[in-house]
N, C-alpha and C positions, 0 to 999 in steps of 0.2 A: 501539494494543493494549499491555493489560496497563501500563495506568496509572491512564485513564481510561475503558475501554470492556473488558473481556472477555472471552473465549470461554465460548461455552455450552455446546457440546458436544464432545466429544476430535478434532482436526484432519485426522486421517487420514482419516474414513466424508465427513469434507465438502468437505476435499479432491475424495477422488475422483468426487461430484457433482457438487463444481463444472465436472473437466475432461469428464465427462459433457456438459455443458453446453454447453464451448467446444468439444469435439468436434462432438457437434452443431450446432452453429452454421457451423461449419469448412463442417460436411461442406454444409449447408443453401447455399452458398457457389458448390460444389463441389468443393471440399479433403477429397476420401476418400481415408480416413485408413487402413490397411489393415485394419486390425480390432480388437476392442478387446482385442489384443494390447500397442499401442502404445504408450500410457499407462501398464497394466500390465508393458510390460519395462524401462521406465524412470524407471517411476516419475511420481507426479503434475509436472506443470507446475511447479507449486510449492516441490514440493520436490528437481526437477532445480534450478529455479530458486535456493533455499535455501542448494540442498548446493554452487554451486558461487557462495556471494559469497568473496572471501576476505578474515577478517578486517584484515588490514594496508591493502587497496586501499576509498578512499572516496568515488573516480568511480561515481554512481548507473549501474547498467545498468537503462535502461528496460522494466518488462512487456513491451511490443511486440518492444523488440529482442532480450529476449531467448525470446520465441517465436516472433518470426524465424529469428533464429540453428536453435533448436532446429527449426523444419521444416526447415531447410534443409539440415541433417544428414540428415534422414528421407528429402529427395532430394523439399525441395516447396519450389522455389528461384521469389523473387518475389514473395512473395504480396501485394496490394495491400495497405496499414496500413487502411481504414476496414472491409474483411476481420478484417481479428485484431482491427483495434477492436472488431468489431462479438463477438468470439470471446470476448474477453475482459471486457467485462459481461456477457455471458452466465454467464463462469466467477463474477464478484463479484458479480454478482445473488442467487447461492447464498452465496457463503461471506460475504458481509456481515450475511445472517440470521443467522450465528455468531456475532453483535458485540452484547453486550447495552451498556447502562449503569452504571458503579459507580454504586451508593448516595448516595455522598457524593458524587457529581462535581458536578452543579450543584447543592450548596449550597455546597459550601469556592469553588469559582469565583465562585457566586454573593456568600458572603462577602468575596473578595478580589481585587470590583467593586466592591461597597460601599468597602472603605477604599481604594479610590484605586488600585490597582495594575493596571501595563499589562501587559495578558497576552498571549505570542504558544505555538503552539502553534510546533511543530518533530517533521514524523514522518518517522524513514525508511521509503519506500513502492516499490515500483517500479513503481505508477502513480496520479500524480496524481488518475485521476480517483476513481477506487477510496476513497480518505482522505476526498477534499472531499462526498462523496456517504452517507458514514459517519459526517462531523460535522455535517453537516443532517440525515440523518433522527435524530439522538441528537437533536439541537434545544444544538449543547456554538458554536456557530458565533456567538454574539450577547454570550458572553462572552469573543472575544480580538479583539484586536487588531488579528493578525498568524500568518496560515498556511502554511508553509513545508511543502513538501515534500520530498525528495530526488531524486524523479523528475522535480518541475519544477525546482531549483535546480541538479541535475547531482552534487551531492555532499550523499553521506552523514554521518550521525553519527558520531562523533565526531570531524572534519575542524568544525577553528573555520572554516572559513569559511563555511558553513552558520548557526555562533550567530553570527560576525561580522557577517552578511547582518540577520537575525532583529535585531540590535542595531544600526543602520545603521537598517533601515526603522521603530522605534519611540522613534528618539535619544536611548538609553539607553548607558551604557557595565557594563565587565563587572563594576566597582566597586558596581553600580544592580540586579545581576541574579542569580538566581535559577534551577537546571535544576533541573525536580524531572521522576524519570523511573525506570521500574521497573528500571535497572541504571545 
């Protein structure tokens, strides 16, 4: 997000719609949230997730664990991860529709590939499946020799471990590597 793709609409409404899909799916699996105020009183799930991120902590907390913890605090302990995954999938299906490919992303990546560059994508995310879906839906996968998400790896950027893992897989050194990002 914000490097190869950008959001189309402001996130506030999208996150609310995503929460509605999450809550509906949980409800269909027997997890009846008290009422509509559940998420309104505590902000959206994504708002809560990002608010709890400690900028000094690089160990990733996955969306499933964050959702499980949030629901446990609200009196819904020990929910099957398959149900949580279904809820998150419903939420991310809404959220992913708000991402659009930057106009110059594919031409830039194609040019780099043409000149022989080895390309890796490292993304901070609470949910590996979410980012993998975006990569496939936007047609970015063929341009990358490697895709690592912090949710799958366990550590977020800027932790050097995630960069070192990428360089090891690609068999390149730090001196041969450049990082491009939005911050």
